[in-house]
C-alpha positions as CSV (number, residue, x, y, z in Angstrom):
1,M,0.0,0.0,0.0
2,A,1.3,3.5,-0.9
3,S,2.3,5.8,1.9
4,E,0.2,8.8,2.5
5,K,3.0,11.2,1.3
6,S,3.2,9.4,-2.0
7,K,-0.5,9.8,-2.8
8,P,-1.4,12.8,-4.9
9,M,-2.1,16.0,-3.0
10,V,-5.5,17.5,-3.8
11,L,-6.2,21.2,-3.6
12,P,-9.8,22.2,-4.3
13,C,-10.8,25.9,-4.5
14,A,-13.8,25.4,-2.3
15,G,-15.4,28.7,-3.5
16,A,-18.9,29.9,-2.5
17,A,-20.7,28.9,-5.7
18,N,-21.9,25.4,-6.5
19,V,-18.8,24.7,-8.6
20,G,-16.4,25.7,-5.8
21,Q,-18.4,23.4,-3.4
22,L,-18.3,20.7,-6.0
23,S,-14.5,20.9,-6.2
24,N,-14.3,20.5,-2.4
25,Q,-16.9,17.7,-2.2
26,A,-15.2,15.7,-4.9
27,A,-11.9,16.2,-3.3
28,L,-13.2,15.0,0.1
29,E,-14.7,11.9,-1.5
30,L,-11.5,11.1,-3.4
31,V,-9.6,11.3,-0.1
32,R,-12.1,9.0,1.6
33,E,-11.7,6.6,-1.3
34,G,-7.9,6.6,-0.7
35,Y,-7.2,8.1,-4.1
36,C,-5.4,11.2,-2.8
37,R,-4.6,13.1,0.3
38,P,-6.1,16.4,1.4
39,F,-4.0,19.6,1.8
40,C,-4.8,23.1,3.0
41,L,-4.8,25.6,0.2
42,A,-5.6,28.4,2.6
43,A,-2.3,27.8,4.4
44,I,-0.4,28.1,1.1
45,G,-2.3,31.3,0.5
46,A,-1.3,32.6,3.9
47,H,2.4,31.8,3.0
48,K,2.8,29.3,5.8
49,K,6.4,28.0,5.1
50,G,5.8,24.4,6.1
51,Y,2.7,24.1,3.9
52,V,4.4,25.8,1.0
53,R,7.4,23.5,1.3
54,A,5.2,20.4,1.5
55,A,3.3,21.5,-1.6
56,R,6.5,22.1,-3.5
57,E,7.8,18.7,-2.5
58,A,4.6,16.7,-3.3
59,E,5.1,14.1,-5.9
60,M,1.8,15.1,-7.6
61,R,-0.5,18.1,-7.0
62,I,-4.1,17.9,-8.3
63,V,-5.8,21.4,-8.4
64,I,-9.5,21.6,-8.8
65,D,-10.9,25.1,-9.5
66,G,-14.6,25.6,-9.7
67,C,-14.4,28.1,-12.5
68,G,-12.1,29.9,-14.9
69,V,-11.3,32.6,-12.3
70,G,-8.6,30.1,-11.2
71,C,-8.2,31.0,-7.5
72,A,-6.7,27.7,-6.5
73,K,-4.2,27.7,-9.4
74,D,-3.3,31.4,-8.6
75,I,-2.7,30.7,-4.9
76,L,-0.1,28.0,-5.9
77,G,1.2,30.4,-8.6
78,Q,2.0,33.0,-6.0
79,E,4.4,30.5,-4.5
80,N,5.7,29.5,-8.0
81,I,4.2,26.0,-7.7
82,A,2.5,24.4,-10.7
83,P,-0.3,21.8,-10.5
84,D,0.5,18.4,-12.1
85,L,-3.2,18.0,-12.9
86,Y,-5.5,21.0,-13.3
87,I,-9.3,20.7,-13.6
88,I,-11.9,23.4,-14.0
89,V,-15.3,22.3,-13.0
90,T,-17.2,24.6,-15.3
91,D,-15.2,23.1,-18.3
92,L,-16.9,19.9,-17.5
93,G,-20.2,21.4,-18.6
94,I,-21.4,22.3,-15.1
95,E,-22.9,25.8,-14.8
96,K,-21.8,28.1,-12.1
97,A,-24.7,29.3,-9.9
98,M,-25.7,29.7,-6.3
99,V,-27.6,26.4,-6.2
100,A,-27.2,23.1,-4.3
101,I,-24.7,20.7,-5.6
102,K,-25.9,17.5,-7.3
103,A,-24.4,14.0,-6.6
104,E,-24.0,13.3,-10.3
105,D,-21.9,16.5,-10.7
106,V,-19.7,15.4,-7.8
107,E,-19.2,12.1,-9.7
108,S,-18.3,14.0,-12.9
109,V,-15.6,15.9,-11.1
110,K,-14.3,12.7,-9.5
111,Q,-14.2,11.0,-12.8
112,A,-12.3,13.9,-14.4
113,V,-9.6,13.5,-11.7
114,K,-9.4,9.8,-12.0
115,S,-9.3,9.7,-15.8
116,G,-6.8,12.5,-16.0
117,S,-5.1,12.4,-19.4
118,D,-8.2,10.9,-21.0
119,M,-10.0,14.3,-20.7
120,K,-9.8,17.0,-23.3
121,P,-6.8,19.4,-22.8
122,S,-9.0,22.4,-21.9
123,V,-10.4,20.5,-18.9
124,I,-7.2,19.0,-17.6
125,V,-3.9,20.7,-18.2
126,P,-0.5,19.1,-17.5
127,A,1.8,21.3,-15.4
128,S,4.0,21.9,-18.5
129,D,1.0,23.6,-20.2
130,C,-0.3,25.4,-17.2
131,C,0.7,29.1,-17.1
132,L,1.9,30.6,-13.9
133,D,1.7,34.4,-13.8
134,S,5.2,35.4,-12.8
135,E,4.1,39.0,-12.4
136,K,2.1,38.0,-9.3
137,K,5.2,37.1,-7.2
């Protein structure tokens, strides 16, 4: 069995709209299933050195943003850290609104994470293709 540290680190945006909450719910369920390990995106945003170091040293970082605003990706970008797998929930065809989340939408996000490279490039972007805004440092 893989050690906890060797599992992918998942960093959902957890924003207020349904798609942010979907990113968080899908991440929690993937953690419960043993697919990945949770990590505190807020601590990285607060520039907590130990958390930033751990995120840099992770073997794989999965970032799930609810929408194209890209808050989770930008938080990592401020520390010059790129995601290894980047998913935008709205690119999965789920509309951003202030509505309750649906179980089938959570499953769609989980499937996107699990299938990774099988998804179209606009939905999942390998780190080599993911732009980090160096002007935000």
